[in-house]
N, C-alpha and C positions, 0 to 999 in steps of 0.2 A: 517250207520248200525254199530253195535258194533263189529260184527265178520263176516268176509268175508265168513266163512263156513256156515252161515245161509242162508236158502232159503226163498224167498218171494213167493207170488202167482205165479209170472212169472216163477221162476225156477221149482216149483212143476208142473206147467202146461206143461212146456217143457219136464220134466221127464216122465210124464204120457201121453203126447201127446194129450192134450186138450187145450182149451182156458183158460186164466186166470179167466175169468168170471165164468167158470165152477167150478174152484177150490173155488172161493168165494161162489158159491152156495153150494158146498159140506160143507163148514164151516158153512154157515147159517143154513143148515139142520142137522148139527152135525154129518156129515159123515167123517169129517176130524178130526184127533187128535187135542187136544188143542195145541195152539202155545207153543213152548219152551221159547220164548222171545217175549215180546211186547215192542217196542220202539217207543215213540211218537205216540202211538195209532196204530202202524202198527205191525201186527203179523209176526213172523218168526219161522221157524222150522229147526232143525238140519237135515241134509240129512238122517241120520240113522233113525230118527223118521218116515220120509216119506217112506223110503225104507222098513221098517218093516210094516208100514200101508198098503203099496201096496201088500204085500204078503197075507194080510187078506181080500183084496177086492174080491167081487164076480167075478168069471171068471178068477182069477189069475191062470196062468198055469206054472209059474216058469220055 
């Protein structure tokens, strides 16, 4: 991975407390923002991208 600050499905899943396959499904159904970086076909996101996305998810109570 180019930048240790980038999150994969695994880190996103841990952050929102779901399974990595759930995050993959979110991406498949275009519920997840586009990846910030794609390296060797694998998507990665900056934590800030996901943190901002979480605030827009239905049911978010901040």
